[in-house]
N, C-alpha and C positions, 0 to 999 in steps of 0.2 A: 632389601631396599631397591635393588635394580629391578626385581620382578614387579614391584608395586608401580614403578614408573612405566614399565612396559604395559601393564594392565590398564593404567590410566590412558596411555596413548592409544591403545586398542579401542577403548570405550569411546574416546573422542572421535577417532576415525570412523567408528561404526555409526555414531549418532549424526555426524555432519551431513551425509547424503540424505538422511531421513528428513532433515529440516530444510533442505534446499527448496522444496515446493512451497513451504510456508511463506517465504518471502514474497512470492507472487500473490498470495492471498492478502497479505498485509498491504502491499502496494495497491492492489485493486480496491480494497476497502478504504484506504486513504483517499484515493481518487474519487470514489463514489461519494464519500462524505464531503469532499471539497465541492463536487458538483452540486450536491444537494444544498449546501450552504450558499453557493452562488445563486442557485435558482430562487432561494428564499429572498435574496437581496434584489431580485429582478433581472438578473443576467440570463441570457439565453445563449445556446451554442450556435453561432453563425460564423461566417467568414467575413470579416474578423469578428471576434467576440465583442458584443455591444450590449448595453443596458436597454431593456425594453422601454419604449416611449409610450406614455399614456396619452390617449387622444383627449384634447380639450375641446369642448363644444361651447 
């Protein structure tokens, strides 16, 4: 019983460092998707962020 707990703990400790880089990819993907959706709605990246104005003639 004690050996099983030790093995489980060792597996968890071995896997955690391998997954740490994945969080950067997830965050980057979420940011890219958010930017894409904002661009669809007419927003552009400026300082400050503003909606594009259409010119009326």
